[in-house]
N, C-alpha and C positions, 0 to 999 in steps of 0.2 A: 155307125155313121161314117161318112167319108172322112178321110184323114184331115181335111181342112176344116173340120168341125171346130178347129182352134180359132176361128175367126177373131174373136175378141179376147181370147186368152193370151196373156203375155208371159213368156217364159222368164223365170227368174231362177238362177241356178247357183248352188253353193251351199254346203251343209253346215249343220249347227256347230257352234262353239263347243257344245257338250258332247260331240262325237269324236271317235278316234280319227285323227288326221293322218294323211299319208302324203308322200312326195313321189314325183316321177322317178322311176328306176331305169337303169341301163347305163352302160359305160359310154356309149356314143350318143352325143346330143348335138343338135343344131338349132339355130334360132330361126324362127319363121315369122314373117310379117303378117299380122292379123289385124285388120281394121285400124291401121296407123299405130299399132304397138307390137313389140316383139314378144314372142313366147317361146318356151323351150319345147322342142319336139323330140320325143324318144324314138328309138328304133321300132317300137311296137306298131304293128300294122293296124291294130284297132285304133290306137291313138292318132296315127297319121290319117286314117280315114275320117275320124271325127273332126280333126283340125281342117282337113280339106272341105268337109261338109259345111262347117261353120263359116269358113271363108267364102265359099260359094254362095251361101245364103246371104251373108253380109253384103257381098257385091251385088247380088240380085236386088236386095232391098234398096240400095242407093238408086238403082234404075227405076224401081216400082214407085217409090215415094216421090221421085222428082216429076213423074208424069201423071197428071190427073187421069188421063185416058187409061194408062196401064193400071193404075190403082183401082179404077172403076171396074175394069175387066177382071182383075184378081178378086175383088170383093164379090162381084156377081157370081163368079165360079164357085167361090167358097160358100155362098148362100143357097146353092141349088138344092141341097138336101133339106133345107127348111121350107121349101115350097110345097104346096098341096098338089095332089094329082089334078089333071085338067078337068076331070069329070067328077061330079058327085059332092063337091064341097062348096057349093055356091054360097051358103050362108056364112061360111067361115073365111072365104077367100079374101074379102075386102079387109077384114081385121088382120089376117096374116100378112097381106101385102103392106099394110101400113107399118107393121112391126119390122118387116124386112127393110123398108126405107129408113126407119128410125135407127136400125142397127148399122146401116151403112153410114148414116150421118154421124152416129155416135163414134164409130171407129175413126172416121176422118178427124173428128174433134180430138180424139185421144192421140193420134199421130202428132197433131199440132201441139197439143198439151205437153207431150213427152219432149218434143224438141225445145219448147220454151223452158221446161222445168227440169231438164236432164240433170244438171248439177245438183239441184236440191233433192231430186228423187234418189240419186245414187247415195247421197249423204244420209238418206233416211233408211237405208238397207243395211242389215248385217249379213254379209256374204262371207261364208267361212270355207275353209279347205274341205275337199271331198273326204268322205268317211266310209268305213265299212259297216258301221252300226250307229244308229242315231238314238240318243237318249231323248225321248220326246217329252218327258215330264217337265223340264225347265222351259219348254216351248209352249206348254199349255197354260192358258190364262186361268188362274184359279178362281176368278170371279165369273167365268163363263157358265151360263146355265145350259146353253145349247152349243155344241161343237160340231160344225159341219165338216164332213170329210168328202171332198169332191174328187173323183178319180177319172182318169182316162180308161175306158173300158178295155177288157181283153188283155191286160198286162199282168202276168202272174206276180212279178216282183212288187207291183203296186199293191195288189191284194195282200201280199205278205207284210208290207210296211203298215198298212191300215190295221191289220190284225195285231201287229206288234204295238202300235200306238194304243189301241183300246186295251190290250192286255197289260201294258205297263201302267195305265191308269187304274185298271181294276186291282192290280197288285198293290199299288201305292195307296189305294182307298178301299181296303177290304170290307169296311162296314158301311160304305155308301151305296145307295141304290144307283145302279148304272144301267141305262137303257141304250139300245141301239135300234134306231128306226131306219129302214132301208127300202129302196125301190126294188131290191132283188127278191122280195117276197110279196105275195098278194096281201092286201090289207087285212083279209080275214083268215090268213094262214094260221093254223093248219086246216081250217074248215074248208078252204078252197081246194079244188083238185090240184094235183101236182103238175100243173102247167101254168104258164103265165107269160108275162111280157118278156122276161129274160131267161126263163128256164124251160127247156124242152120244146122250144119253138124256133123256127127259122126266122131270123130278123135280118133282112137285107143281106141274105146269103151267108150269115154266120149263125151257127147253132150253139146256143149256150146250154151246157149240161148241168151237172151238179156242182160245178166248181165253186160258185158263190155259196151254195147251200152248205158245203163242207166247212167253209170259213165261219159261217154264221153258227153252225152247230158247235164248233170248237169254242167260240166265244160264249155260247149259251152254257156249255159245260163248265166254264170258269166263272159262272155266276152273273153274266151279262144277260139282261132280259131283252130278247130280240123280238121286234114287232115289224110287220110289213106295212108298206106305204102304198103300193100300187093298187089302185081300185080297178081290178080286172073286170069285175062285173059292171062296175060303173062305166067303164069305157065302152062295153058292149051296149049298155043302155043308151049312152050318149050317141053311139052310131045309129041306133034305131030311131032315136028322137030326131036326128039330123037327116035321116033317110039317105045315108051315104053307102056306096057299094063296098064297104070295108067293114065287115061284121064285127071286128074287134077294135075298130078305130086305130089300128096299129100304125098305118102310114100317116094318118092325121095327127097322131100323138107325137110324131117326130117333127112336125112343123112348129113354128114359133108360137102360133095360137094354141096348138096342141100341148106344147110344153107349159104354157101359161095355165091351161085347164088342169093339167096334172099337178103343177106346183101349187095351185090354189087348193086342190084336194089334199095334197100332202101337208100343206101348212095347217089346214083345219085338223088333220089327224095328229100332227105334232103338238099343236096347241092344246088339244083335248088331253093328250098324255101328260103334258106339263102341268096342266091344272089339276089332274087327278093325282099327281105325284110331285108335290111342291118341293120335297127335299131331295129329289133325285137329280142326276146330271144326265143329259141326253146327247148321244152321238147320232148324227144324221148322215148316213152313208149313201151317197148318190153319185151320178155322173157329174163332172165339174160344170156342165152347162146349166145345172139346176142350182148349184151352190155358189158359183163365182159371183162376186160383187159386180162384175162387169156386165152381166146380162141385164136386159131391161127389167124383167120381172122375176128376180131371183128369190129364193127361199129366205135368205137372211133379211132382205128388205121386207118381205111379207111378215116376218116375225121380229121386226126391229124393236118391239117393246120389251124383248127379253135380251139380257146381256149374252152375247155370242162371240164366236171366233170361227174363222174359216181357214181350214187347211186344204190346199189343192195339191194333188199328186199327178205327175205327168212324166213324159219321157222327153229327152232331148231329140228333136227331129228337125227336118228342114221346113220350119214354119216361116215362110216369107212375110207373113202379116204381123210379125212381132217387131215393132220398131226398136225395142230394147235388146234385141237378140245378141248383139256382140258385146254388150255392156254387163249383162247380169249373170255371169258365171265366172268361176275361177278356172284357169286352164288345167289344174290338176285333175279335175273331174273327167277330162277327156282321155286321160292316160290309162284308166283302169275301169273296165266295164262292170266290175263288181261293186263300185262305189256308189254312194248316195249323196245327193246335194240338197242343202236346205238353205233357204233365205228367209229371214224375218223382216217384216215391214214394221218399222218403228213409228211412222207417221201415218195416222189413219186418213189423213187428207188424200193419200194416193191409193187407198183401197180400191176405188172405182177404176183406177187406171191399171193396177197390177192384178186385181181380182181376188186377193186373199191377204190374210195376216201372216201366214206361213206357207211357203211354197216348197214342195218336196219333189225332187226329180231323180229318176232312175234311168239307167241305160235301156234302150229298146231290146 
């Protein structure tokens, strides 16, 4: 999806108290004004680039959020990827357009909410210094039955962090049944052929290979039961039923109504697995657009009868639509591109605003 798929995702940066902390290095330092506060800039070219990028985005946000016209233009552009093709989706177009309008309205409400509640929101966050390695076990809610792992696609270090999180849990609970359900396998894998929504097919110009499958196979070798969520055959049948010129419903599934259809199918699969294995713990590994609390019809909401927790994994980038951008990270994360940042949300009241219980960020 286009980079601005971030529309309603709010970046929160800074890693866990439980991880190895680090400080900026270098003998020459200077202080740089960033959004009305001074931070230390090292001679590192990478650190300087990140600081300039953050300042640029912060300045652009002041302009965007002050102007209703500019905000509308930015939101419209960011929602382009969620629209349906002009031909062939007549039955779904109205439902999709209503979701696009609701998403715009929801985002504007969140901008206003953040401005009103900024002090309280910051007080509800545990933002810790950057780290080279995160101990995820103290971050995992021991009462959670379902733990959602939402990622930004195509980032190798994010896949590494998700694999480490699940393996740490597996090692800490060797006698517990641990399942991982993921969109990166067809629902009937391995009975489905070795192609699908994210493997071996070209999706908007990007070809996914066996990258995700290798991660899943390693988890399976460590005793994690891996199940697929993507109803590949179901999407084909849906395309036939709707008589759309998209035989695999691939473009339609990227729209907001398409994501709702997929989420509903996934939620049914997850619920069936939970009912069949009442003593197990379930990790649900998807893109963050499916697992974030901020989206209209997210998986945690569909499965709200079960105790759950949401981890979101993302990168620090020039996300103009993040009203909290200059507030929610510590500057030490900018200085070393090998570090990881974690923020815990302590007040569930702000889940819908920030999108997760724990936010994990890596460098691009």
